[in-house]
N, C-alpha and C positions, 0 to 999 in steps of 0.2 A: 449549657447552652441557655441564653437568655431569649424567648421567645414574645414578640409584641403581643401584648394582650388585647386583641381587636380581631374581629371577624375580617375573613379575606374575602375579596370579590369573586373568586374561583378557586377551585380546588389546587392548592399550593403549599409549600412549606418554606419558612422564612426564620431567620433568627440572628444573634450577635452570639458568636463563641465567646469563651473565657480560656484563662490560662488552665483549666482543669479539664478541657475537652481533649479528645483523644484526635490526633493527627487523621485517623481515616475518616472521620465525621466530617471533616473539611473539604471545600471546593477544590478542583484542580486549578492550579495558578494558570490564569489565562493573561494576564496584564503585568508588564512592566509600568509601575507607576512612577510618575514623574512630577507630581504635586501640580499640574496644570488642569485642562479642561476638556482632553480628548476625550471621545465616547465613542466607543464602537461596536458593531454587532459582534455578539460573543460566537467563538468557532474555535477549533483545536490548536489553532496556533497561539503563541505566547506572541504579543504584538504590545506595543507602547501606547498607554493611554492611562485614564483614571477613572474611567466609567465604561460599563459595557449594559446591552440590553440583548433580550432574545426573546421570540414567540414561540420556541420550540419547547415541546414539553420534557421534562425529563432532565434537561440541562440545567446543572446547578451552577450559577454564576455567583461572584462575590468579589469584594475588595479587603485588603489588608489594611488595618489601621493599629496604630499605638497610642496616638492622641487624638489624630486627624478623625472626623465625624463620618461613620459610615452611613449612608444614606441607600435606602430600600423604597422601590417604588412598584405598585403593581396595578394594572386597569384594563379594563377591557378598549380594543379598537372597535371602529365604527361597525365592524361586520360581527362584533361580539367574541371575536378572538382573543384571547390572554396576551397580553404585554408586562414584561417585567425587567426591571433595571437596576444595578448596583453601580452607587456612586463613591467616590472618596474626596471628601470635601474637608481639606485644612483650610486656613485662612486665604491662601494664595487660590486654591481651587473655588473657594465660596465668593469671592471677590474679583476673579478673574485676571489677578495682578501678574503681569509678565508673560501673560498668553497672547501668542500672536496673533491669534484668530480671534475678529469682534465677538459679540453676544453673549458678555456677562460671564457670572460664576457658572459652575458646572451644574448647580441644581436649575437654573435658568435655561442650560443648555439642554440639558435631560428632560424636562417639560416641552421644550420646544420640539423635540426629537419625537417624544410621543403625540403631541398636536400633529407633527407633519405627517403622521403614519393613520392619521383619523381620530385619535384620540380625544376626550373632553378630561382637561385638567380637574375640574369637578369630581369625577369618577375615580380619580386615582385614590388607592390606600397607599399611606406612607409610614416610615419609620426612620428617626433618626437613632443610631445605637451610641454606647457609651463613648465617651471622648473627654479630652480635657476641657472642664467646665469653667465658669466664669471664675470660681473662687481661686482656680490657680493658673489660667491663661494669661499671664502677664505679657505683655506686647511693647513693641515701641508704638510711638506716635505715627511712623508711616504705614503701619497696619491699621489703624484707626481711620487714617486718612485714605486709605484704598477702600475700608468699607463704607465710607460716608458717600462713594461715587454711586454706591447702589439707590435705586429708587426706594428701597423699602427701609432706609436705613432708619434707627430713631435713634436719638441720644442717650437713652437710658439703657442701651446695648454697650456703653462705656460706661466704666467705674474706675475708683483710684482703689489700688490695692495695698496691703500693709506696708509696703516699701514706699509707697507715693509714686508709682509706675502705673499707667494704665492698664487694664484688665478689658478684655474683649469677652461677650457672653457669645462665642459661636454656634452655639444650639439656637439660642434665640435670634441671633441674625439669619440663620437658615430658614427658620420657624417662619421670621417675617417675611422673607423671599417667598416661600411655599403660600402664605395667605395672600400676598400681591399676586402671587400667579395663580390664583383662583382655587387652590386645593382647598378640601373640604377639611376644617378643624376636628371634626367628628368623625373623619377615618384616619386620625394620626395616633400611630400605636408605639412613639418613640420611646426608649428606656433611657433615662437620663441619669447614668452612673459618671461617676469622675474617674477617669483612668488614674489619677494623680493619687486621688483619695482611698483608691480601692487595690493597694499592693496584693492581698489575698485572692483576688480573683482577675484583676486584669493587668495587662502590660502597660506599661508608660515608657515613653523614649523620653520625656523631659525628667522622668524620676530616676534615669540613668540605663534602662533597659534596650540597649540598642539594637538587639536581633530579635525578640519576643514580639509577636503580632497576634491580634485577633481577628477575626474574619466577620463581615456582614455578608450575609448569602440569602439566596432567593432561588427557588425553584418552582415551575409550573407542574402540578401533579397530572 
């Protein structure tokens, strides 16, 4: 298990699983993920969505990924009570591409949900987990064009890879969004390992592993 190396805002546990972790250490599956931006309050039901949040102590929530970015958020609400969220951010989720609801990408919507409940984004502790990094994330120009629509876009998030095709820095893109949303960089506990580069530790769909997944998970203590 990979645990973000940063103090947490209240008693809680969180982390990113690897292919070495036992199934019994992982959360119950509560989401049918569809590469969009739906965020729901966690419950015992399995529902469609790509993010979930809770204020319930002892309820472990999470998202399953194989190259997409698992995003974990934790912060106090206005009354001091704890709030946590787990989000699944591939390029579609990060940009909001193809999602029928307005509101930008899934990180923007997750932070908006926190604000709507009385939270201050500057008080969020956050972490992005292992994902396909810019070294291997070759994409089409339509992906770059979707990302360019975000107000946090910077041209250095795009580079040209060895094959002459564009690569996207998805971790960097989400971090640019986080800072644009007012998240504090001192509260960033991200674990930037590339899923394609680490077959010993991580599953990767792009490397041909179509069934294996790791989790980003979080639980209020």
